[in-house]
N, C-alpha and C positions, 0 to 999 in steps of 0.2 A: 631505429631500434628494431632489435630486432625478434622473434619467437623465442617464447618459452624463458626469458626471460624474469619472468614474474614481476615485471615492472607495468604499469596502466599505458596503453595505447590508447591511438586518438581516433576513435569510434569514427565521429562524422554526426556523432547525433545532437549536438549540439546542449547537451546541457546547462542551464543558465544558474546565477545567483538566486534565482527566484522558485527552478525546480529543487536545490538542492535548501533552501528554507522552506519551503512545502514539505518534501520529506523529512527535514527534522522536527517540525510540526507536528506529522503524524506519526513519526517512531516516539514522539512525546506523549505524545494521547495514550497510542498503542500499548505501551507500557506503563501507562494510570490504568485503563479503559481494562485491557487485557494483559495480566501481568505472565509473562513467560511463562512462571512455575503454576500457575493455575493451569491456561492453557495444555500442559505439559501435562496437570494430574487429570483432568480432562481425558483427554487423547486416549492415555495409558489406562483409564479404566473403562472406557468405555468404546475405544478403537474410535478412527476417521469417519467410520458409517455410521455410529451412533444419531439417534434425533438431539442430542444434546451437545453433538459433535460441534455447532455452529452454534454456539450462542447468541444472545443477546448483540453482542459488539458489534457481529457483521450489521446488525441492524441499526447498529447507533451511527457507524461510519455511511454508510447507506441514507442514514436521516441528516446529516453534515453536507448531504451533497456530495463526497468524494466517491463513490460507485460510480455516477454520473457527471464527473468533471470534464468528459471527455466530449458529452453530448452538446448540442447546438442550446443556447439560451432558451430559443423559439419553443424547444421541446420542454424546457424544465430543466435543463444543463447545466453545467458549468461554463460552455462555452471554450472551455479547452482544447488541447488535441490529446491522441494518445499518448504520446510521452509524457503529457500529462497526466494521463491513468496508470501509463506502467511508473512513473515516479510515489503515486497514491499507493499502488497496490505491491 
């Protein structure tokens, strides 16, 4: 497959069905917990550096263990890897 065709290329990263399911789950949660319109209003009103620009949604994401999904379970993480973290974030 040539470059610049606008189609997906095989990156060799190894995205699995589990990764796709995780991304779908996080996307659904995020749409409910931090609706894009709400986030846009916050950013438009206060800017990205404002104290309210990182609302409780980030804390909720961390509370679900998703920000530590790549850390070893021995340290309180999810036991995943950096690809798992990339899928979440």
